[in-house]
Backbone as JSON Lines, residues from 0, in Angstrom:
{"i":0,"aa":"M","n":[19.57,-27.17,39.25],"ca":[18.66,-27.72,38.28],"c":[17.43,-26.82,38.12]}
{"i":1,"aa":"K","n":[16.95,-26.29,39.26],"ca":[15.79,-25.42,39.23],"c":[16.11,-24.13,38.47]}
{"i":2,"aa":"N","n":[17.32,-23.61,38.69],"ca":[17.75,-22.39,38.0],"c":[17.82,-22.61,36.49]}
{"i":3,"aa":"F","n":[18.24,-23.8,36.08],"ca":[18.34,-24.11,34.65],"c":[16.95,-24.08,34.01]}
{"i":4,"aa":"R","n":[15.95,-24.64,34.68],"ca":[14.58,-24.65,34.15],"c":[14.03,-23.23,34.03]}
{"i":5,"aa":"I","n":[14.29,-22.42,35.01],"ca":[13.82,-21.03,34.98],"c":[14.46,-20.28,33.82]}
{"i":6,"aa":"I","n":[15.78,-20.42,33.7],"ca":[16.5,-19.73,32.62],"c":[16.04,-20.25,31.25]}
{"i":7,"aa":"A","n":[15.84,-21.56,31.13],"ca":[15.37,-22.13,29.86],"c":[13.97,-21.62,29.52]}
{"i":8,"aa":"S","n":[13.11,-21.51,30.52],"ca":[11.75,-20.99,30.3],"c":[11.78,-19.54,29.85]}
{"i":9,"aa":"I","n":[12.62,-18.74,30.47],"ca":[12.73,-17.33,30.1],"c":[13.25,-17.19,28.68]}
{"i":10,"aa":"L","n":[14.27,-17.96,28.33],"ca":[14.82,-17.9,26.97],"c":[13.79,-18.34,25.93]}
{"i":11,"aa":"F","n":[13.03,-19.37,26.26],"ca":[11.98,-19.83,25.34],"c":[10.94,-18.74,25.11]}
{"i":12,"aa":"M","n":[10.51,-18.07,26.15],"ca":[9.51,-17.0,26.01],"c":[10.06,-15.82,25.23]}
{"i":13,"aa":"L","n":[11.33,-15.5,25.44],"ca":[11.94,-14.42,24.67],"c":[12.02,-14.76,23.18]}
{"i":14,"aa":"C","n":[12.3,-16.01,22.87],"ca":[12.34,-16.43,21.46],"c":[10.97,-16.31,20.82]}
{"i":15,"aa":"I","n":[9.94,-16.73,21.52],"ca":[8.58,-16.62,20.99],"c":[8.2,-15.17,20.81]}
{"i":16,"aa":"A","n":[8.49,-14.32,21.78],"ca":[8.17,-12.9,21.68],"c":[8.94,-12.24,20.53]}
{"i":17,"aa":"G","n":[10.19,-12.64,20.31],"ca":[10.99,-12.09,19.23],"c":[10.43,-12.41,17.86]}
{"i":18,"aa":"T","n":[9.95,-13.64,17.66],"ca":[9.38,-13.99,16.36],"c":[8.05,-13.3,16.15]}
{"i":19,"aa":"T","n":[7.29,-13.09,17.19],"ca":[6.02,-12.37,17.07],"c":[6.28,-10.92,16.69]}
{"i":20,"aa":"L","n":[7.25,-10.3,17.32],"ca":[7.57,-8.91,17.0],"c":[8.11,-8.79,15.58]}
{"i":21,"aa":"A","n":[8.86,-9.74,15.11],"ca":[9.4,-9.7,13.75],"c":[8.29,-9.77,12.72]}
{"i":22,"aa":"Q","n":[7.22,-10.5,13.01],"ca":[6.11,-10.62,12.08],"c":[5.25,-9.37,12.07]}
{"i":23,"aa":"D","n":[5.29,-8.55,13.11],"ca":[4.44,-7.38,13.21],"c":[5.05,-6.13,12.58]}
{"i":24,"aa":"K","n":[6.21,-6.23,11.93],"ca":[6.85,-5.07,11.35],"c":[6.12,-4.66,10.09]}
{"i":25,"aa":"T","n":[5.45,-3.51,10.16],"ca":[4.69,-3.01,9.02],"c":[5.0,-1.55,8.77]}
{"i":26,"aa":"G","n":[4.66,-1.13,7.59],"ca":[4.72,0.27,7.21],"c":[3.41,0.64,6.53]}
{"i":27,"aa":"K","n":[3.28,1.88,6.15],"ca":[2.06,2.33,5.49],"c":[2.37,2.77,4.07]}
{"i":28,"aa":"I","n":[1.39,2.56,3.19],"ca":[1.46,3.18,1.88],"c":[0.19,4.01,1.68]}
{"i":29,"aa":"Y","n":[0.37,5.17,1.11],"ca":[-0.73,6.04,0.74],"c":[-0.75,6.1,-0.79]}
{"i":30,"aa":"V","n":[-1.93,5.9,-1.38],"ca":[-2.07,5.99,-2.83],"c":[-3.1,7.08,-3.11]}
{"i":31,"aa":"I","n":[-2.71,8.06,-3.92],"ca":[-3.55,9.22,-4.19],"c":[-3.96,9.2,-5.66]}
{"i":32,"aa":"R","n":[-5.25,9.41,-5.91],"ca":[-5.73,9.53,-7.28],"c":[-6.35,10.91,-7.45]}
{"i":33,"aa":"R","n":[-5.66,11.76,-8.16],"ca":[-6.15,13.08,-8.54],"c":[-5.77,13.27,-10.0]}
{"i":34,"aa":"T","n":[-6.56,12.65,-10.87],"ca":[-6.21,12.59,-12.28],"c":[-6.9,13.66,-13.12]}
{"i":35,"aa":"G","n":[-7.56,14.61,-12.49],"ca":[-8.24,15.65,-13.26],"c":[-9.42,15.08,-14.01]}
{"i":36,"aa":"I","n":[-9.76,15.71,-15.11],"ca":[-10.93,15.28,-15.88],"c":[-10.64,14.04,-16.72]}
{"i":37,"aa":"N","n":[-9.38,13.79,-17.0],"ca":[-8.98,12.65,-17.84],"c":[-9.32,11.33,-17.14]}
{"i":38,"aa":"G","n":[-10.32,10.63,-17.63],"ca":[-10.7,9.34,-17.07],"c":[-11.39,9.42,-15.73]}
{"i":39,"aa":"S","n":[-11.97,10.58,-15.38],"ca":[-12.53,10.75,-14.04],"c":[-13.76,9.88,-13.78]}
{"i":40,"aa":"A","n":[-14.43,9.41,-14.82],"ca":[-15.63,8.59,-14.63],"c":[-15.3,7.11,-14.44]}
{"i":41,"aa":"V","n":[-14.05,6.74,-14.6],"ca":[-13.63,5.34,-14.54],"c":[-12.94,5.06,-13.22]}
{"i":42,"aa":"N","n":[-13.34,3.96,-12.57],"ca":[-12.62,3.5,-11.38],"c":[-11.29,2.91,-11.8]}
{"i":43,"aa":"F","n":[-10.27,3.14,-10.99],"ca":[-8.98,2.53,-11.22],"c":[-8.8,1.42,-10.21]}
{"i":44,"aa":"R","n":[-8.17,0.34,-10.63],"ca":[-7.9,-0.79,-9.74],"c":[-6.42,-0.79,-9.37]}
{"i":45,"aa":"L","n":[-6.19,-0.86,-8.07],"ca":[-4.84,-0.81,-7.52],"c":[-4.41,-2.21,-7.11]}
{"i":46,"aa":"Y","n":[-3.23,-2.63,-7.55],"ca":[-2.71,-3.96,-7.25],"c":[-1.41,-3.85,-6.46]}
{"i":47,"aa":"L","n":[-1.33,-4.62,-5.39],"ca":[-0.11,-4.72,-4.59],"c":[0.39,-6.15,-4.71]}
{"i":48,"aa":"D","n":[1.6,-6.31,-5.21],"ca":[2.2,-7.64,-5.42],"c":[1.28,-8.53,-6.25]}
{"i":49,"aa":"G","n":[0.61,-7.94,-7.24],"ca":[-0.25,-8.69,-8.16],"c":[-1.65,-8.98,-7.63]}
{"i":50,"aa":"E","n":[-1.97,-8.52,-6.43],"ca":[-3.28,-8.79,-5.82],"c":[-4.08,-7.49,-5.7]}
{"i":51,"aa":"L","n":[-5.35,-7.52,-6.12],"ca":[-6.22,-6.35,-6.05],"c":[-6.41,-5.93,-4.6]}
{"i":52,"aa":"I","n":[-6.11,-4.65,-4.3],"ca":[-6.29,-4.17,-2.92],"c":[-7.27,-3.01,-2.83]}
{"i":53,"aa":"C","n":[-7.56,-2.33,-3.97],"ca":[-8.46,-1.18,-3.88],"c":[-8.99,-0.79,-5.24]}
{"i":54,"aa":"K","n":[-10.24,-0.3,-5.25],"ca":[-10.85,0.33,-6.42],"c":[-11.04,1.79,-6.05]}
{"i":55,"aa":"M","n":[-10.49,2.69,-6.88],"ca":[-10.47,4.1,-6.51],"c":[-11.16,4.99,-7.54]}
{"i":56,"aa":"K","n":[-11.94,5.94,-7.03],"ca":[-12.53,6.99,-7.85],"c":[-11.59,8.18,-7.86]}
{"i":57,"aa":"N","n":[-11.88,9.15,-8.71],"ca":[-11.06,10.35,-8.79],"c":[-11.16,11.16,-7.5]}
{"i":58,"aa":"K","n":[-10.14,11.93,-7.21],"ca":[-10.05,12.79,-6.03],"c":[-10.2,12.0,-4.73]}
{"i":59,"aa":"S","n":[-9.53,10.86,-4.68],"ca":[-9.58,10.03,-3.48],"c":[-8.17,9.51,-3.17]}
{"i":60,"aa":"Y","n":[-8.02,8.96,-1.97],"ca":[-6.78,8.3,-1.58],"c":[-7.1,7.12,-0.69]}
{"i":61,"aa":"S","n":[-6.17,6.18,-0.64],"ca":[-6.33,5.03,0.24],"c":[-5.04,4.83,1.02]}
{"i":62,"aa":"M","n":[-5.17,4.26,2.2],"ca":[-4.03,4.01,3.08],"c":[-4.04,2.53,3.43]}
{"i":63,"aa":"H","n":[-2.87,1.89,3.36],"ca":[-2.78,0.45,3.61],"c":[-1.58,0.16,4.49]}
{"i":64,"aa":"D","n":[-1.78,-0.71,5.49],"ca":[-0.67,-1.23,6.31],"c":[-0.17,-2.48,5.62]}
{"i":65,"aa":"I","n":[1.13,-2.52,5.32],"ca":[1.7,-3.7,4.67],"c":[3.0,-4.08,5.37]}
{"i":66,"aa":"T","n":[3.39,-5.32,5.17],"ca":[4.6,-5.82,5.83],"c":[5.84,-5.13,5.27]}
{"i":67,"aa":"A","n":[6.83,-4.99,6.12],"ca":[8.09,-4.4,5.7],"c":[8.76,-5.32,4.68]}
{"i":68,"aa":"G","n":[9.47,-4.7,3.74],"ca":[10.18,-5.48,2.73],"c":[9.91,-4.96,1.32]}
{"i":69,"aa":"E","n":[10.28,-5.77,0.34],"ca":[10.14,-5.41,-1.08],"c":[8.73,-5.71,-1.56]}
{"i":70,"aa":"H","n":[8.15,-4.78,-2.33],"ca":[6.81,-4.94,-2.88],"c":[6.75,-4.33,-4.27]}
{"i":71,"aa":"T","n":[5.64,-4.59,-4.97],"ca":[5.37,-3.93,-6.24],"c":[3.95,-3.38,-6.19]}
{"i":72,"aa":"I","n":[3.73,-2.27,-6.91],"ca":[2.42,-1.66,-6.99],"c":[2.15,-1.31,-8.45]}
{"i":73,"aa":"S","n":[0.9,-1.51,-8.88],"ca":[0.51,-1.17,-10.25],"c":[-0.96,-0.77,-10.26]}
{"i":74,"aa":"V","n":[-1.38,-0.14,-11.35],"ca":[-2.74,0.34,-11.47],"c":[-3.25,0.06,-12.87]}
{"i":75,"aa":"V","n":[-4.54,-0.31,-12.97],"ca":[-5.19,-0.5,-14.27],"c":[-6.54,0.2,-14.22]}
{"i":76,"aa":"A","n":[-7.01,0.61,-15.39],"ca":[-8.32,1.27,-15.49],"c":[-9.42,0.22,-15.47]}
{"i":77,"aa":"G","n":[-10.53,0.54,-14.81],"ca":[-11.68,-0.34,-14.82],"c":[-12.46,-0.12,-16.11]}
{"i":78,"aa":"G","n":[-13.6,-0.76,-16.22],"ca":[-14.42,-0.59,-17.42],"c":[-13.97,-1.51,-18.54]}
{"i":79,"aa":"L","n":[-13.75,-0.95,-19.72],"ca":[-13.35,-1.75,-20.87],"c":[-11.97,-2.36,-20.64]}
{"i":80,"aa":"P","n":[-11.78,-3.6,-21.1],"ca":[-10.48,-4.24,-20.88],"c":[-9.36,-3.51,-21.63]}
{"i":81,"aa":"D","n":[-8.23,-3.43,-20.99],"ca":[-7.04,-2.81,-21.57],"c":[-5.96,-3.88,-21.58]}
{"i":82,"aa":"N","n":[-5.59,-4.35,-22.76],"ca":[-4.65,-5.46,-22.87],"c":[-3.19,-5.06,-22.74]}
{"i":83,"aa":"R","n":[-2.93,-3.77,-22.57],"ca":[-1.55,-3.34,-22.41],"c":[-1.02,-3.8,-21.05]}
{"i":84,"aa":"N","n":[0.19,-4.29,-21.04],"ca":[0.81,-4.72,-19.78],"c":[1.2,-3.5,-18.96]}
{"i":85,"aa":"K","n":[0.81,-3.47,-17.73],"ca":[1.18,-2.4,-16.82],"c":[2.44,-2.8,-16.09]}
{"i":86,"aa":"I","n":[3.42,-1.94,-16.11],"ca":[4.69,-2.24,-15.45],"c":[4.58,-1.85,-13.98]}
{"i":87,"aa":"P","n":[4.72,-2.82,-13.07],"ca":[4.63,-2.49,-11.65],"c":[5.85,-1.7,-11.18]}
{"i":88,"aa":"V","n":[5.62,-0.85,-10.2],"ca":[6.69,-0.06,-9.59],"c":[7.18,-0.83,-8.37]}
{"i":89,"aa":"K","n":[8.49,-1.05,-8.3],"ca":[9.08,-1.73,-7.15],"c":[9.44,-0.7,-6.09]}
{"i":90,"aa":"F","n":[9.19,-1.07,-4.83],"ca":[9.52,-0.17,-3.72],"c":[9.78,-1.0,-2.47]}
{"i":91,"aa":"T","n":[10.39,-0.34,-1.48],"ca":[10.72,-1.0,-0.22],"c":[9.97,-0.32,0.91]}
{"i":92,"aa":"V","n":[9.3,-1.12,1.73],"ca":[8.61,-0.62,2.91],"c":[9.52,-0.83,4.11]}
{"i":93,"aa":"I","n":[9.72,0.24,4.88],"ca":[10.52,0.17,6.1],"c":[9.55,0.24,7.28]}
{"i":94,"aa":"S","n":[9.76,-0.6,8.26],"ca":[8.88,-0.67,9.42],"c":[8.7,0.7,10.07]}
{"i":95,"aa":"G","n":[7.44,1.08,10.27],"ca":[7.12,2.34,10.92],"c":[7.17,3.56,10.01]}
{"i":96,"aa":"K","n":[7.51,3.38,8.75],"ca":[7.61,4.49,7.8],"c":[6.46,4.44,6.8]}
{"i":97,"aa":"S","n":[6.27,5.54,6.06],"ca":[5.21,5.61,5.05],"c":[5.8,5.86,3.67]}
{"i":98,"aa":"N","n":[5.18,5.24,2.66],"ca":[5.5,5.47,1.26],"c":[4.28,6.12,0.62]}
{"i":99,"aa":"Y","n":[4.5,7.03,-0.33],"ca":[3.42,7.77,-0.97],"c":[3.48,7.55,-2.48]}
{"i":100,"aa":"F","n":[2.31,7.29,-3.07],"ca":[2.21,7.05,-4.5],"c":[1.09,7.9,-5.09]}
{"i":101,"aa":"M","n":[1.29,8.33,-6.33],"ca":[0.27,9.08,-7.04],"c":[-0.03,8.35,-8.33]}
{"i":102,"aa":"I","n":[-1.31,8.22,-8.65],"ca":[-1.71,7.63,-9.91],"c":[-1.63,8.71,-10.98]}
{"i":103,"aa":"N","n":[-0.92,8.41,-12.05],"ca":[-0.71,9.34,-13.14],"c":[-1.42,8.78,-14.37]}
{"i":104,"aa":"S","n":[-2.28,9.57,-14.98],"ca":[-3.02,9.07,-16.15],"c":[-2.75,9.9,-17.39]}
{"i":105,"aa":"G","n":[-1.49,10.18,-17.65],"ca":[-1.13,10.9,-18.87],"c":[-1.31,10.0,-20.08]}
{"i":106,"aa":"N","n":[-0.3,9.9,-20.92],"ca":[-0.37,9.02,-22.09],"c":[-0.46,7.56,-21.67]}
{"i":107,"aa":"E","n":[0.15,7.22,-20.56],"ca":[0.16,5.85,-20.05],"c":[-0.25,5.87,-18.59]}
{"i":108,"aa":"L","n":[-1.2,5.05,-18.21],"ca":[-1.64,4.97,-16.82],"c":[-0.54,4.32,-15.99]}
{"i":109,"aa":"S","n":[-0.13,5.01,-14.93],"ca":[0.95,4.47,-14.1],"c":[0.79,4.95,-12.66]}
{"i":110,"aa":"C","n":[1.58,4.37,-11.81],"ca":[1.63,4.73,-10.4],"c":[3.07,5.1,-10.11]}
{"i":111,"aa":"M","n":[3.3,6.29,-9.52],"ca":[4.68,6.69,-9.25],"c":[4.83,7.12,-7.8]}
{"i":112,"aa":"E","n":[6.0,6.85,-7.25],"ca":[6.28,7.21,-5.86],"c":[6.6,8.69,-5.78]}
{"i":113,"aa":"I","n":[6.04,9.37,-4.76],"ca":[6.27,10.8,-4.56],"c":[6.7,11.03,-3.11]}
{"i":114,"aa":"T","n":[7.15,12.24,-2.83],"ca":[7.6,12.57,-1.48],"c":[6.41,12.89,-0.59]}
{"i":115,"aa":"Q","n":[6.65,12.84,0.71],"ca":[5.6,13.16,1.67],"c":[5.15,14.6,1.53]}
{"i":116,"aa":"S","n":[6.1,15.51,1.3],"ca":[5.74,16.93,1.18],"c":[4.88,17.19,-0.06]}
{"i":117,"aa":"A","n":[5.05,16.42,-1.12],"ca":[4.21,16.55,-2.31],"c":[2.84,15.9,-2.09]}
{"i":118,"aa":"A","n":[2.81,14.82,-1.29],"ca":[1.58,14.06,-1.08],"c":[0.6,14.74,-0.12]}
{"i":119,"aa":"E","n":[1.11,15.37,0.92],"ca":[0.23,15.9,1.97],"c":[-0.81,16.9,1.45]}
{"i":120,"aa":"P","n":[-0.47,17.88,0.59],"ca":[-1.53,18.78,0.08],"c":[-2.58,18.06,-0.75]}
{"i":121,"aa":"M","n":[-2.17,17.05,-1.51],"ca":[-3.13,16.29,-2.32],"c":[-4.04,15.46,-1.43]}
{"i":122,"aa":"I","n":[-3.5,14.88,-0.38],"ca":[-4.31,14.1,0.56],"c":[-5.34,15.0,1.24]}
{"i":123,"aa":"A","n":[-4.93,16.21,1.59],"ca":[-5.83,17.15,2.27],"c":[-7.02,17.51,1.39]}
{"i":124,"aa":"R","n":[-6.85,17.49,0.07],"ca":[-7.94,17.85,-0.85],"c":[-8.67,16.63,-1.4]}
{"i":125,"aa":"S","n":[-8.42,15.46,-0.83],"ca":[-9.01,14.21,-1.33],"c":[-9.83,13.54,-0.25]}
{"i":126,"aa":"V","n":[-10.67,12.6,-0.67],"ca":[-11.52,11.83,0.24],"c":[-10.9,10.46,0.43]}
{"i":127,"aa":"Q","n":[-10.8,9.99,1.68],"ca":[-10.21,8.69,1.94],"c":[-11.18,7.58,1.58]}
{"i":128,"aa":"V","n":[-10.67,6.58,0.86],"ca":[-11.44,5.38,0.54],"c":[-11.2,4.39,1.69]}
{"i":129,"aa":"T","n":[-12.26,4.09,2.43],"ca":[-12.11,3.16,3.56],"c":[-12.64,1.77,3.24]}
{"i":130,"aa":"D","n":[-13.51,1.67,2.23],"ca":[-14.06,0.4,1.82],"c":[-13.54,0.08,0.42]}
{"i":131,"aa":"C","n":[-12.27,-0.24,0.35],"ca":[-11.56,-0.35,-0.94],"c":[-12.17,-1.37,-1.91]}
{"i":132,"aa":"L","n":[-12.63,-2.48,-1.43],"ca":[-13.12,-3.52,-2.33],"c":[-14.65,-3.6,-2.35]}
{"i":133,"aa":"G","n":[-15.31,-2.67,-1.72],"ca":[-16.77,-2.62,-1.77],"c":[-17.47,-3.68,-0.95]}
{"i":134,"aa":"A","n":[-16.78,-4.31,-0.01],"ca":[-17.4,-5.33,0.85],"c":[-18.1,-4.66,2.01]}
{"i":135,"aa":"K","n":[-19.4,-4.62,1.96],"ca":[-20.15,-3.95,3.01],"c":[-20.87,-4.93,3.88]}
């Protein structure tokens, strides 16, 4: 009987530890804004799954830890309202891995996924945004 209680207690603790570890699975996303002179005076607003996560100036990047799984990312220009619908980019975050995105402001403002090798030189020439929402 005593052995049963010990084994039951151990199994219970393992179940609790397993659910805690499952909730802690995160990955990173890096978002880089290097849009040149086009729109450089305007802050861009970055949305993850429809929720504002960062306001970015030109020549900057932000890094975010997010849960593993399916997500969407989109960007809109600050300042004057823009009624055009922005199409979010769907992507998958894998635990312990990083995803890289670049804000593109050509004819249409968008966010596109890029490779790590393309992102690293741009990150090196950019300033990290650590206070994304301006809460000081």
